LOBATI-770451 format. One record per atom (N, C-alpha, C): chain; x, y, z. Coordinates in nm, 4 decimals. Example, Ala and Ser with C-alpha at 12.3 -4.5 7.8 and 13.67 -1.06 7.14 Angstrom:
% LOBATI-770451
@chain->A	east->1.3190	north->-0.5690	up->0.7800
@chain->A	east->1.2300	north->-0.4500	up->0.7800
@chain->A	east->1.3200	north->-0.3300	up->0.7800
@chain->A	east->1.2850	north->-0.2250	up->0.7080
@chain->A	east->1.3670	north->-0.1060	up->0.7140
@chain->A	east->1.2900	north->0.0030	up->0.7870
***
This chain:
% LOBATI-770451
@chain->A	east->7.6122	north->6.1276	up->7.6683
@chain->A	east->7.6044	north->6.2640	up->7.6642
@chain->A	east->7.5263	north->6.3136	up->7.5357
@chain->A	east->7.4574	north->6.4245	up->7.5549
@chain->A	east->7.3897	north->6.4761	up->7.4387
@chain->A	east->7.4724	north->6.5888	up->7.3940
@chain->A	east->7.4152	north->6.6372	up->7.2707
@chain->A	east->7.5048	north->6.7473	up->7.1766
@chain->A	east->7.5037	north->6.8670	up->7.2792
@chain->A	east->7.3956	north->6.8988	up->7.3588
@chain->A	east->7.4116	north->7.0294	up->7.4409
@chain->A	east->7.5031	north->7.0187	up->7.5583
@chain->A	east->7.5062	north->6.9103	up->7.6040
@chain->A	east->7.6089	north->6.8752	up->7.7364
@chain->A	east->7.7620	north->6.9043	up->7.6808
@chain->A	east->7.7816	north->6.8303	up->7.5590
@chain->A	east->7.9027	north->6.8379	up->7.4880
@chain->A	east->7.9598	north->6.9873	up->7.4707
@chain->A	east->7.8446	north->7.0637	up->7.4165
@chain->A	east->7.8793	north->7.1943	up->7.3775
@chain->A	east->7.9129	north->7.2994	up->7.5192
@chain->A	east->7.8244	north->7.2521	up->7.6154
@chain->A	east->7.8546	north->7.3349	up->7.7575
@chain->A	east->8.0002	north->7.2818	up->7.7962
@chain->A	east->8.0317	north->7.1718	up->7.8063
@chain->A	east->8.1692	north->7.1203	up->7.8519
@chain->A	east->8.2816	north->7.1811	up->7.7779
@chain->A	east->8.2723	north->7.1878	up->7.6277
@chain->A	east->8.3560	north->7.2617	up->7.5287
@chain->A	east->8.3678	north->7.4137	up->7.5699
@chain->A	east->8.2611	north->7.4666	up->7.6096
@chain->A	east->8.2690	north->7.6193	up->7.6414
@chain->A	east->8.3313	north->7.6176	up->7.7997
@chain->A	east->8.3176	north->7.5385	up->7.8483
@chain->A	east->8.3683	north->7.5352	up->8.0091
@chain->A	east->8.5248	north->7.5293	up->7.9873
@chain->A	east->8.5725	north->7.4471	up->7.9006
@chain->A	east->8.7245	north->7.4043	up->7.8785
@chain->A	east->8.7724	north->7.5397	up->7.8043
@chain->A	east->8.6924	north->7.6041	up->7.6831
@chain->A	east->8.7352	north->7.7159	up->7.6290
@chain->A	east->8.7596	north->7.8344	up->7.7222
@chain->A	east->8.6580	north->7.8547	up->7.7846
@chain->A	east->8.6667	north->7.9821	up->7.8896
@chain->A	east->8.7365	north->7.9632	up->8.0213
@chain->A	east->8.8010	north->7.8606	up->8.0507
@chain->A	east->8.8683	north->7.8137	up->8.1570
@chain->A	east->8.9951	north->7.9401	up->8.1830
@chain->A	east->8.9978	north->7.9830	up->8.2782
@chain->A	east->9.1038	north->8.0834	up->8.3261
@chain->A	east->9.1551	north->8.0474	up->8.4636
@chain->A	east->9.2725	north->7.9859	up->8.4698
@chain->A	east->9.3311	north->7.9657	up->8.5975
@chain->A	east->9.3512	north->8.0672	up->8.6977
@chain->A	east->9.3299	north->8.0684	up->8.8034
@chain->A	east->9.3361	north->8.1514	up->8.9371
@chain->A	east->9.4816	north->8.2196	up->8.8988
@chain->A	east->9.4815	north->8.3496	up->8.9372
@chain->A	east->9.6198	north->8.4109	up->8.9349
@chain->A	east->9.7076	north->8.3657	up->9.0563
@chain->A	east->9.8268	north->8.3315	up->9.0282
@chain->A	east->9.9166	north->8.3170	up->9.1389
@chain->A	east->10.0146	north->8.4351	up->9.1891
@chain->A	east->9.9556	north->8.4933	up->9.2796
@chain->A	east->10.0213	north->8.6164	up->9.3086
@chain->A	east->10.1209	north->8.5878	up->9.4307
@chain->A	east->10.2272	north->8.6717	up->9.4265
@chain->A	east->10.3337	north->8.6572	up->9.5153
@chain->A	east->10.3839	north->8.4943	up->9.5832
@chain->A	east->10.3681	north->8.4170	up->9.4597
@chain->A	east->10.4117	north->8.2742	up->9.4998
@chain->A	east->10.5498	north->8.2722	up->9.5046
@chain->A	east->10.6381	north->8.2436	up->9.5970
@chain->A	east->10.7707	north->8.2361	up->9.5973
@chain->A	east->10.8394	north->8.1377	up->9.4989
@chain->A	east->10.9284	north->8.1628	up->9.4322
@chain->A	east->11.0029	north->8.0781	up->9.3476
@chain->A	east->11.1158	north->8.0290	up->9.4235
@chain->A	east->11.1645	north->7.9097	up->9.3515
@chain->A	east->11.2845	north->7.8338	up->9.4165
@chain->A	east->11.4152	north->7.9304	up->9.4274
@chain->A	east->11.4194	north->8.0226	up->9.3167
@chain->A	east->11.5270	north->8.1042	up->9.3086
@chain->A	east->11.5188	north->8.2176	up->9.4271
@chain->A	east->11.3949	north->8.2627	up->9.4464
@chain->A	east->11.3837	north->8.3547	up->9.5808
@chain->A	east->11.4129	north->8.2940	up->9.7044
@chain->A	east->11.3724	north->8.1757	up->9.7234
@chain->A	east->11.3886	north->8.0928	up->9.8407
@chain->A	east->11.5482	north->8.0847	up->9.8654
@chain->A	east->11.6217	north->8.0612	up->9.7555
@chain->A	east->11.7613	north->8.0357	up->9.7780
@chain->A	east->11.8273	north->8.1612	up->9.8163
@chain->A	east->11.7926	north->8.2775	up->9.7492
@chain->A	east->11.8405	north->8.3897	up->9.7540
@chain->A	east->11.8206	north->8.4175	up->9.9078
@chain->A	east->11.7060	north->8.4241	up->9.9823
@chain->A	east->11.6720	north->8.4452	up->10.1001
@chain->A	east->11.7349	north->8.3653	up->10.2064
@chain->A	east->11.7609	north->8.2414	up->10.1767
@chain->A	east->11.8516	north->8.1439	up->10.2609
@chain->A	east->11.9956	north->8.1902	up->10.2491
@chain->A	east->12.0399	north->8.2289	up->10.1397
@chain->A	east->12.1773	north->8.2509	up->10.1169
@chain->A	east->12.1978	north->8.3936	up->10.2132
@chain->A	east->12.1011	north->8.4936	up->10.1878
@chain->A	east->12.1280	north->8.6286	up->10.2591
@chain->A	east->12.1216	north->8.5972	up->10.4057
@chain->A	east->12.0296	north->8.5135	up->10.4515
@chain->A	east->12.0068	north->8.4791	up->10.6050
@chain->A	east->12.1387	north->8.4287	up->10.6640
@chain->A	east->12.1927	north->8.3141	up->10.5765
@chain->A	east->12.3372	north->8.2637	up->10.6170
@chain->A	east->12.4424	north->8.3523	up->10.6218
@chain->A	east->12.4649	north->8.4335	up->10.5099
@chain->A	east->12.5679	north->8.5361	up->10.5146
@chain->A	east->12.5540	north->8.6357	up->10.6567
@chain->A	east->12.4371	north->8.6799	up->10.6652
@chain->A	east->12.4125	north->8.7704	up->10.7849
@chain->A	east->12.4316	north->8.6891	up->10.9200
@chain->A	east->12.3995	north->8.5589	up->10.9355
@chain->A	east->12.4274	north->8.4980	up->11.0353
@chain->A	east->12.5825	north->8.4638	up->11.0789
@chain->A	east->12.6524	north->8.4728	up->10.9721
@chain->A	east->12.7844	north->8.4512	up->10.9910
@chain->A	east->12.8772	north->8.5600	up->10.9895
@chain->A	east->12.8200	north->8.6660	up->10.9362
@chain->A	east->12.8998	north->8.8034	up->10.9334
@chain->A	east->12.9152	north->8.8658	up->11.0884
@chain->A	east->13.0541	north->8.9020	up->11.0965
@chain->A	east->13.0892	north->8.9663	up->11.2429
@chain->A	east->13.0236	north->9.0923	up->11.2554
@chain->A	east->13.0276	north->9.1741	up->11.1779
@chain->A	east->12.9767	north->9.3139	up->11.2105
@chain->A	east->12.8390	north->9.3260	up->11.1222
@chain->A	east->12.7342	north->9.3745	up->11.2156
@chain->A	east->12.6138	north->9.4015	up->11.1779
@chain->A	east->12.6086	north->9.5461	up->11.1173
@chain->A	east->12.5865	north->9.5222	up->10.9746
@chain->A	east->12.5867	north->9.6736	up->10.9149
@chain->A	east->12.4441	north->9.6725	up->10.8307
@chain->A	east->12.4022	north->9.7778	up->10.8272
@chain->A	east->12.2731	north->9.8050	up->10.7274
@chain->A	east->12.3092	north->9.7878	up->10.5964
@chain->A	east->12.2269	north->9.7103	up->10.5153
@chain->A	east->12.2654	north->9.6940	up->10.3780
@chain->A	east->12.1435	north->9.7408	up->10.3051
@chain->A	east->12.1974	north->9.7964	up->10.1881
@chain->A	east->12.0858	north->9.8315	up->10.0824
@chain->A	east->12.1418	north->9.7815	up->9.9481
@chain->A	east->12.0167	north->9.7325	up->9.8639
@chain->A	east->12.0534	north->9.7028	up->9.7454
@chain->A	east->11.9453	north->9.7176	up->9.6500
@chain->A	east->11.9502	north->9.7025	up->9.5169
@chain->A	east->11.8637	north->9.7387	up->9.4111
@chain->A	east->11.8156	north->9.6118	up->9.3581
@chain->A	east->11.6866	north->9.5772	up->9.3175
@chain->A	east->11.6315	north->9.4681	up->9.2537
@chain->A	east->11.5259	north->9.5012	up->9.1816
@chain->A	east->11.4793	north->9.3880	up->9.1188
@chain->A	east->11.3380	north->9.4014	up->9.0327
@chain->A	east->11.2358	north->9.3103	up->9.0801
@chain->A	east->11.1160	north->9.3728	up->9.0868
@chain->A	east->11.0090	north->9.2756	up->9.1060
@chain->A	east->10.9674	north->9.2017	up->8.9904
@chain->A	east->10.8696	north->9.1130	up->9.0077
@chain->A	east->10.8071	north->9.0168	up->8.8733
@chain->A	east->10.7814	north->9.0977	up->8.7623
@chain->A	east->10.7405	north->9.2281	up->8.7921
@chain->A	east->10.6921	north->9.3008	up->8.6653
@chain->A	east->10.8202	north->9.3868	up->8.6126
@chain->A	east->10.9356	north->9.3795	up->8.6676
@chain->A	east->11.0475	north->9.4607	up->8.6157
@chain->A	east->11.0691	north->9.5876	up->8.6626
@chain->A	east->10.9718	north->9.6181	up->8.7778
@chain->A	east->10.9931	north->9.7471	up->8.8397
@chain->A	east->11.1062	north->9.7649	up->8.9089
@chain->A	east->11.1710	north->9.8726	up->8.9231
@chain->A	east->11.3066	north->9.8783	up->9.0170
@chain->A	east->11.2419	north->9.8728	up->9.1518
@chain->A	east->11.3129	north->9.8089	up->9.2568
@chain->A	east->11.2725	north->9.8007	up->9.3820
@chain->A	east->11.4011	north->9.8155	up->9.4690
@chain->A	east->11.4059	north->9.9221	up->9.5715
@chain->A	east->11.5197	north->9.9046	up->9.6777
@chain->A	east->11.4969	north->9.8503	up->9.8099
@chain->A	east->11.5783	north->9.7707	up->9.8355
@chain->A	east->11.5584	north->9.6857	up->9.9614
@chain->A	east->11.6605	north->9.7228	up->10.0678
@chain->A	east->11.6141	north->9.7325	up->10.1814
@chain->A	east->11.7257	north->9.7497	up->10.3029
@chain->A	east->11.6989	north->9.6538	up->10.4109
@chain->A	east->11.8179	north->9.6036	up->10.4689
@chain->A	east->11.8177	north->9.5184	up->10.5789
@chain->A	east->11.8664	north->9.5915	up->10.6929
@chain->A	east->11.7949	north->9.5879	up->10.7935
@chain->A	east->11.8219	north->9.6359	up->10.9212
@chain->A	east->11.8664	north->9.5273	up->11.0211
@chain->A	east->12.0055	north->9.5248	up->11.0504
@chain->A	east->12.0626	north->9.4093	up->11.1296
@chain->A	east->12.0179	north->9.4328	up->11.2808
@chain->A	east->11.9522	north->9.5357	up->11.3326
@chain->A	east->11.9157	north->9.5694	up->11.4682
@chain->A	east->11.7878	north->9.4808	up->11.4946
@chain->A	east->11.6900	north->9.5101	up->11.3995
@chain->A	east->11.5517	north->9.4291	up->11.4068
@chain->A	east->11.5374	north->9.2906	up->11.3213
@chain->A	east->11.6402	north->9.2924	up->11.2301
@chain->A	east->11.6430	north->9.1525	up->11.1635
@chain->A	east->11.5523	north->9.1610	up->11.0358
@chain->A	east->11.5020	north->9.2983	up->11.0192
@chain->A	east->11.3821	north->9.3136	up->10.9102
@chain->A	east->11.4260	north->9.3561	up->10.7828
@chain->A	east->11.3817	north->9.3412	up->10.6779
@chain->A	east->11.3983	north->9.3758	up->10.5352
@chain->A	east->11.2861	north->9.4535	up->10.4895
@chain->A	east->11.3244	north->9.5629	up->10.4403
@chain->A	east->11.2269	north->9.6831	up->10.3896
@chain->A	east->11.2218	north->9.7021	up->10.2503
@chain->A	east->11.1157	north->9.7031	up->10.1888
@chain->A	east->11.1187	north->9.7451	up->10.0385
@chain->A	east->11.0727	north->9.8970	up->10.0339
@chain->A	east->11.1489	north->9.9566	up->9.9302
@chain->A	east->11.1138	north->10.0989	up->9.8966
@chain->A	east->11.0996	north->10.1088	up->9.7472
@chain->A	east->11.0256	north->10.2272	up->9.6918
@chain->A	east->11.0043	north->10.2585	up->9.5627
@chain->A	east->11.1348	north->10.3396	up->9.5169
@chain->A	east->11.2018	north->10.4177	up->9.5961
@chain->A	east->11.2920	north->10.5155	up->9.5410
@chain->A	east->11.4162	north->10.5210	up->9.6461
@chain->A	east->11.5360	north->10.5654	up->9.5858
@chain->A	east->11.6444	north->10.5754	up->9.6523
@chain->A	east->11.6167	north->10.6989	up->9.7713
@chain->A	east->11.5335	north->10.7792	up->9.7368
@chain->A	east->11.4928	north->10.8915	up->9.8284
@chain->A	east->11.4389	north->10.8399	up->9.9441
@chain->A	east->11.3407	north->10.7516	up->9.9305
@chain->A	east->11.2732	north->10.6964	up->10.0541
@chain->A	east->11.3667	north->10.6077	up->10.1407
@chain->A	east->11.4707	north->10.5414	up->10.0740
@chain->A	east->11.5795	north->10.4656	up->10.1530
@chain->A	east->11.6467	north->10.5699	up->10.2502
@chain->A	east->11.6948	north->10.6757	up->10.1797
@chain->A	east->11.7666	north->10.7772	up->10.2560
@chain->A	east->11.6660	north->10.8303	up->10.3539
@chain->A	east->11.5541	north->10.8600	up->10.3565
@chain->A	east->11.4607	north->10.9193	up->10.4470
@chain->A	east->11.4463	north->10.8133	up->10.5660
@chain->A	east->11.4338	north->10.6919	up->10.5339
@chain->A	east->11.4309	north->10.5880	up->10.6295
@chain->A	east->11.5481	north->10.5787	up->10.7217
@chain->A	east->11.6827	north->10.5813	up->10.6591
@chain->A	east->11.7993	north->10.5679	up->10.7380
@chain->A	east->11.8091	north->10.6781	up->10.8143
@chain->A	east->11.7735	north->10.8278	up->10.7575
@chain->A	east->11.7800	north->10.9316	up->10.8399
@chain->A	east->11.6918	north->10.9300	up->10.9687
@chain->A	east->11.5754	north->10.8746	up->10.9467
@chain->A	east->11.4845	north->10.8629	up->11.0569
@chain->A	east->11.5209	north->10.7513	up->11.1518
@chain->A	east->11.5912	north->10.6616	up->11.1233
@chain->A	east->11.6203	north->10.5485	up->11.2190
@chain->A	east->11.7367	north->10.5986	up->11.3134
@chain->A	east->11.8052	north->10.6981	up->11.2762
@chain->A	east->11.8906	north->10.7653	up->11.3759
@chain->A	east->11.8280	north->10.8167	up->11.4746
@chain->A	east->11.7008	north->10.8597	up->11.4945
@chain->A	east->11.6231	north->10.9209	up->11.5833
@chain->A	east->11.5294	north->10.8262	up->11.6579
@chain->A	east->11.5317	north->10.7095	up->11.6179
@chain->A	east->11.4439	north->10.5990	up->11.6891
@chain->A	east->11.5140	north->10.5627	up->11.8140
@chain->A	east->11.4502	north->10.5047	up->11.9225
@chain->A	east->11.5246	north->10.4557	up->12.0379
@chain->A	east->11.5509	north->10.3261	up->11.9902
@chain->A	east->11.6756	north->10.2839	up->12.0708
@chain->A	east->11.7415	north->10.1574	up->12.0560
@chain->A	east->11.6404	north->10.0368	up->12.0840
@chain->A	east->11.6487	north->9.9434	up->12.0033
@chain->A	east->11.5662	north->9.8273	up->12.0304
@chain->A	east->11.6375	north->9.7191	up->12.1306
@chain->A	east->11.5620	north->9.6873	up->12.2304
@chain->A	east->11.6133	north->9.6125	up->12.3450
@chain->A	east->11.6321	north->9.4502	up->12.3005
@chain->A	east->11.7556	north->9.3948	up->12.3452
@chain->A	east->11.7790	north->9.2750	up->12.2960
@chain->A	east->11.6654	north->9.1719	up->12.2906
@chain->A	east->11.6451	north->9.1111	up->12.1731
@chain->A	east->11.5270	north->9.0028	up->12.1514
@chain->A	east->11.5633	north->8.8776	up->12.2590
@chain->A	east->11.4539	north->8.8376	up->12.3211
@chain->A	east->11.4686	north->8.7253	up->12.4097
@chain->A	east->11.4053	north->8.5915	up->12.3061
@chain->A	east->11.4847	north->8.4915	up->12.3083
@chain->A	east->11.4259	north->8.3956	up->12.2225
@chain->A	east->11.3914	north->8.2677	up->12.3060
@chain->A	east->11.4066	north->8.2818	up->12.4431
@chain->A	east->11.3621	north->8.1785	up->12.5383
@chain->A	east->11.2034	north->8.2039	up->12.5494
@chain->A	east->11.1260	north->8.0823	up->12.5830
@chain->A	east->10.9908	north->8.0865	up->12.6001
@chain->A	east->10.9346	north->8.1856	up->12.7014
@chain->A	east->11.0008	north->8.1824	up->12.8118
@chain->A	east->10.9601	north->8.2854	up->12.9349
@chain->A	east->11.0667	north->8.3579	up->12.9691
@chain->A	east->11.0636	north->8.4855	up->12.9034
@chain->A	east->11.1716	north->8.5840	up->12.9335
@chain->A	east->11.1193	north->8.6781	up->13.0463
@chain->A	east->11.2097	north->8.7304	up->13.1293
@chain->A	east->11.1590	north->8.8489	up->13.2192
@chain->A	east->11.2051	north->8.9654	up->13.1847
***
């Protein structure tokens, strides 16, 4: 290698920036999700649940679990959660889900 090649390699190393890793799940987040799923599966009563948490940047986040659909929703404020709950009473009921491959 000559001098210029060495300088180029050093510049590449110095200017190297790893690609950002967005929304990569951590072990802790997977364990939380598994635990929440287990508790949900074993609970006798299907209640809507709301809790506060923080995202990776420390921003407050409201989460809501809907036992009817099995979905979890994220909200930015308590007011958004209240609105979603109030509107959910006006939605038509969801038919039972079929987990068999060929349901009629």
